[in-house]
C-alpha positions as CSV (number, residue, x, y, z in Angstrom):
1,X,19.0,-3.2,-7.6
2,X,17.9,-6.4,-5.9
3,X,15.1,-8.6,-7.3
4,X,12.9,-7.6,-4.3
5,X,13.4,-3.9,-5.2
6,X,12.6,-4.6,-8.8
7,X,9.4,-6.4,-7.9
8,X,8.4,-3.9,-5.2
9,X,9.8,-0.5,-6.2
10,X,8.3,1.4,-3.2
11,X,9.4,0.4,0.3
12,X,9.8,1.8,3.8
13,X,11.1,0.3,7.0
14,X,10.0,1.3,10.5
15,X,11.3,-0.5,13.7
16,X,12.2,-3.6,11.8
17,X,9.0,-3.8,9.7
18,X,9.5,-3.3,6.0
19,X,6.4,-2.5,3.9
20,X,6.8,-3.0,0.1
21,X,4.3,-2.0,-2.5
22,X,3.8,-2.8,-6.2
23,X,1.0,-0.9,-7.9
24,X,-0.6,-1.8,-11.2
25,X,-3.1,0.0,-13.3
26,X,-6.2,-2.2,-13.9
27,X,-7.5,-1.3,-17.4
28,X,-10.1,-4.1,-17.4
29,X,-11.8,-2.4,-14.4
30,X,-11.4,1.2,-15.5
31,X,-13.6,3.4,-17.7
32,X,-11.5,6.4,-18.7
33,X,-14.3,8.0,-20.7
34,X,-16.5,8.0,-17.5
35,X,-13.6,9.2,-15.3
36,X,-13.2,5.9,-13.5
37,X,-9.7,4.5,-13.0
38,X,-8.8,1.5,-11.0
39,X,-5.4,0.2,-9.6
40,X,-4.5,-3.0,-7.9
41,X,-1.6,-3.0,-5.5
42,X,0.4,-5.8,-3.9
43,X,1.7,-5.2,-0.4
44,X,4.4,-7.3,1.3
45,X,5.0,-6.7,5.0
46,X,8.2,-8.2,6.3
47,X,9.1,-8.7,10.0
48,X,12.9,-8.3,10.5
49,X,12.4,-8.0,14.2
50,X,13.1,-10.6,16.9
51,X,9.5,-11.3,18.0
52,X,6.1,-11.9,16.3
53,X,4.2,-8.8,15.3
54,X,0.4,-8.4,14.6
55,X,-1.0,-6.0,12.1
56,X,-3.9,-4.3,14.0
57,X,-5.2,-1.5,11.7
58,X,-4.5,0.6,8.6
59,X,-4.7,4.2,7.6
60,X,-4.4,5.1,3.9
61,X,-4.1,8.6,2.5
62,X,-5.2,8.6,-1.1
63,X,-4.9,11.7,-3.3
64,X,-6.2,12.2,-6.8
65,X,-4.6,14.3,-9.6
66,X,-6.5,17.4,-8.3
67,X,-5.0,17.0,-4.8
68,X,-8.3,15.8,-3.2
69,X,-7.6,13.7,-0.2
70,X,-9.4,10.6,1.1
71,X,-8.5,8.9,4.3
72,X,-9.3,5.2,4.6
73,X,-9.0,3.7,8.1
74,X,-10.1,0.4,9.6
75,X,-9.1,-2.9,11.3
76,X,-6.6,-5.2,9.6
77,X,-6.1,-5.6,5.9
78,X,-8.5,-7.4,3.6
79,X,-10.4,-8.8,6.6
80,X,-7.3,-10.1,8.4
81,X,-5.1,-9.1,11.3
82,X,-2.2,-11.3,10.4
83,X,0.5,-12.4,13.0
84,X,3.9,-12.2,11.2
85,X,6.6,-14.3,12.8
86,X,10.3,-13.1,13.0
87,X,11.8,-13.5,9.6
88,X,8.3,-13.9,8.1
89,X,6.1,-11.9,5.7
90,X,2.5,-11.3,4.9
91,X,1.4,-10.5,1.3
92,X,-2.0,-9.3,0.1
93,X,-3.5,-7.6,-2.9
94,X,-6.2,-4.9,-2.8
95,X,-7.5,-2.2,-5.1
96,X,-8.1,1.6,-5.2
97,X,-10.5,3.5,-7.5
98,X,-9.8,7.1,-8.5
99,X,-11.8,9.7,-10.5
100,X,-8.6,11.0,-12.1
101,X,-6.0,9.2,-14.3
102,X,-3.3,9.6,-11.7
103,X,-2.8,10.0,-8.0
104,X,-0.8,8.8,-4.9
105,X,-1.3,6.6,-1.9
106,X,0.6,6.4,1.4
107,X,-0.2,5.7,5.0
108,X,0.6,3.5,8.0
109,X,-0.2,0.2,9.7
110,X,-0.9,0.0,13.4
111,X,1.4,-2.9,14.6
112,X,1.8,-4.7,17.9
113,X,4.8,-6.7,19.0
114,X,4.2,-9.9,21.0
115,X,5.3,-8.0,24.2
116,X,2.4,-5.5,23.7
117,X,4.4,-2.6,22.4
118,X,2.4,-0.7,19.7
119,X,3.8,1.4,16.9
120,X,2.9,2.7,13.4
121,X,4.7,1.2,10.4
122,X,5.0,3.6,7.4
123,X,3.5,2.7,4.1
124,X,5.7,4.4,1.5
125,X,4.3,7.0,-0.8
126,X,3.7,5.5,-4.3
127,X,2.3,6.8,-7.5
128,X,-0.8,5.6,-9.4
129,X,-0.2,6.4,-13.0
130,X,-2.5,5.3,-15.8
131,X,-1.6,5.2,-19.6
132,X,-4.2,8.0,-20.0
133,X,-2.2,10.3,-17.6
134,X,1.0,9.7,-19.6
135,X,-0.8,10.6,-22.8
136,X,-2.1,13.9,-21.4
137,X,1.3,14.8,-20.0
138,X,3.0,14.6,-23.4
């Protein structure tokens, strides 16, 4: 396993764009007794194509441990619509609250090549697992 795969265990590639994700439970921002669980996730978007690509929008699908689904859509990521050059990457960190001790996230980014071609880049499915969920599973 490469170092990149160790750092970002979840990844998907669409049309030369690789999306990598590394989730982390955030105990300092969670209150398990109150049913409030928080995760931070680091996303790295790599452009393996031959022309610049702009991230236009995002669509996240978030599911909690009970299967409840929440869709989050909007322009850009953390207030940016980054232009990623060929061979370049864009990294950002964001967070997700859940009312259960585990869940999943996945989705897609709306992308646009410099020539105007648009497509959706897959965000891989990844698990959100808190220490509390591990204790209740045992």
